[in-house]
C-alpha positions as CSV (number, residue, x, y, z in Angstrom):
1,M,13.6,-4.4,16.4
2,A,11.8,-6.6,13.8
3,T,13.0,-8.6,11.2
4,V,12.0,-10.0,7.8
5,L,11.6,-13.1,9.6
6,D,9.3,-11.5,11.9
7,T,6.9,-9.7,9.0
8,I,3.2,-11.2,8.4
9,V,2.1,-10.2,5.0
10,R,-1.8,-10.6,5.0
11,D,-4.7,-8.9,3.3
12,L,-5.1,-5.5,3.2
13,R,-8.6,-4.6,5.7
14,P,-10.8,-1.7,5.9
15,E,-9.3,-1.3,9.1
16,D,-6.0,-0.5,8.0
17,W,-6.8,1.9,6.3
18,P,-5.6,4.6,8.7
19,Q,-1.9,3.4,8.4
20,V,-2.0,2.6,5.0
21,A,-3.3,6.2,4.6
22,A,-0.3,7.6,6.6
23,I,2.2,5.9,4.0
24,C,0.4,7.2,1.3
25,R,0.9,10.8,2.6
26,E,4.3,10.0,3.1
27,G,4.5,9.5,-0.2
28,V,2.8,12.2,-1.5
29,R,4.9,14.6,0.7
30,A,8.0,13.4,-0.8
31,G,6.9,13.5,-4.3
32,D,8.3,9.9,-5.0
33,A,5.4,7.8,-4.9
34,T,2.5,9.2,-6.6
35,F,1.7,12.1,-9.1
36,E,-1.2,12.8,-6.8
37,K,-1.5,15.9,-4.5
38,E,-3.0,14.1,-1.5
39,A,-4.0,11.0,0.0
40,P,-7.2,9.6,-1.4
41,L,-10.2,8.8,0.7
42,W,-10.8,5.1,1.8
43,N,-13.7,4.8,-1.0
44,A,-12.0,6.3,-3.8
45,W,-8.8,3.7,-3.0
46,D,-10.8,0.7,-2.4
47,A,-12.6,1.5,-5.7
48,A,-9.2,2.1,-7.7
49,H,-7.6,-1.0,-6.0
50,D,-9.4,-3.9,-7.4
51,G,-6.7,-6.5,-7.2
52,A,-4.6,-8.0,-4.8
53,R,-4.0,-5.7,-1.7
54,L,-1.7,-6.6,1.0
55,V,0.3,-5.0,4.3
56,A,3.3,-6.1,5.6
57,E,2.9,-6.4,9.5
58,P,6.8,-6.6,11.4
59,G,5.2,-6.2,14.8
60,V,1.5,-4.6,15.7
61,E,1.9,-1.7,12.9
62,V,1.6,-1.7,9.3
63,A,5.2,-1.0,7.7
64,G,4.3,-0.9,4.3
65,W,1.4,-2.2,1.5
66,A,1.1,-3.2,-2.1
67,A,-2.0,-3.5,-4.3
68,A,-2.7,-3.8,-8.0
69,A,-4.8,-1.7,-10.2
70,S,-6.7,-2.2,-13.2
71,V,-5.2,0.2,-15.7
72,S,-6.6,-1.0,-19.0
73,D,-9.8,-2.5,-20.2
74,R,-7.8,-4.0,-23.0
75,C,-7.0,-7.7,-23.0
76,N,-9.9,-8.3,-20.5
77,G,-8.3,-6.3,-17.8
78,R,-5.2,-8.0,-17.5
79,W,-2.9,-4.7,-17.6
80,R,-2.1,-4.0,-13.9
81,D,-0.3,-1.2,-12.1
82,V,1.2,-2.6,-9.3
83,L,2.0,-0.1,-6.3
84,L,4.6,-0.9,-3.3
85,L,4.8,1.4,-0.5
86,L,7.0,1.2,3.0
87,A,7.0,3.8,5.8
88,R,9.8,5.9,6.0
89,R,9.5,4.8,10.1
90,S,9.9,1.2,9.0
91,A,12.7,-0.9,11.3
92,V,12.5,-4.2,9.0
93,Q,16.0,-5.6,8.9
94,G,17.3,-8.4,6.5
């Protein structure tokens, strides 16, 4: 079982999308992560999340992700929505 110390946090890459999308779908099904009815396609998600995008890997699979998205053009675009989702199967232990 992986621990927090074993977890690598790195930039999200396009090839991570299948695992990130699976975590999105879990949140959509549970109804506790988004108001959306389905997980978006990569191109739409990529365009909407224009800030920092990270994944957590406590092994070979993505266990969670975080991303920032612009929510307002006010104040030079500094208003961000920060999203953080963890896979329900995640076995990271503190």
